[in-house]
C-alpha positions, -999 to +999 in steps of 0.1 A: -481+550-208-463+517-207-492+497-194-518+512-218-494+509-247-489+472-239-526+467-236-531+483-270-502+464-286-513+430-274-550+436-277-560+400-284-542+387-254-558+413-230-592+407-245-590+371-232-589+385-196-606+419-197-638+432-212-636+455-243-645+486-223-613+483-203-593+485-236-614+514-247-605+532-214-568+523-220-570+537-255-585+570-242-559+572-214-530+565-238-542+591-262-545+619-235-512+609-220-496+613-254-512+647-259-499+658-224-464+645-233-463+664-266-475+696-249-449+693-222-421+688-247-433+718-267-435+740-236-401+730-224-386+735-259-402+770-263-390+780-228-354+769-233-351+780-269-368+814-266-377+825-231-347+812-211-335+842-190-299+836-201-308+842-237-339+864-234-354+879-255-339+857-282-306+841-291-300+856-325-279+826-336-311+809-347-315+837-373-279+844-383-264+810-378-234+825-360-227+824-323-206+849-303-180+839-278-189+843-242-178+877-228-173+892-263 
């Protein structure tokens, strides 16, 4: 992600040393890495917010806005 991002940020510099098709490949790789990162964050969030076994099926504080004390 860092390498492809730098290549896209400093496109003019990298075009001096590499052909355009390498930057096109970097753009595609950067795009799909970003999609994977967003999906990973969404999956982790959904698991820990909804499907975590400690709070399954749902922590009702997201609906009511009030949390109960542990053991109560």
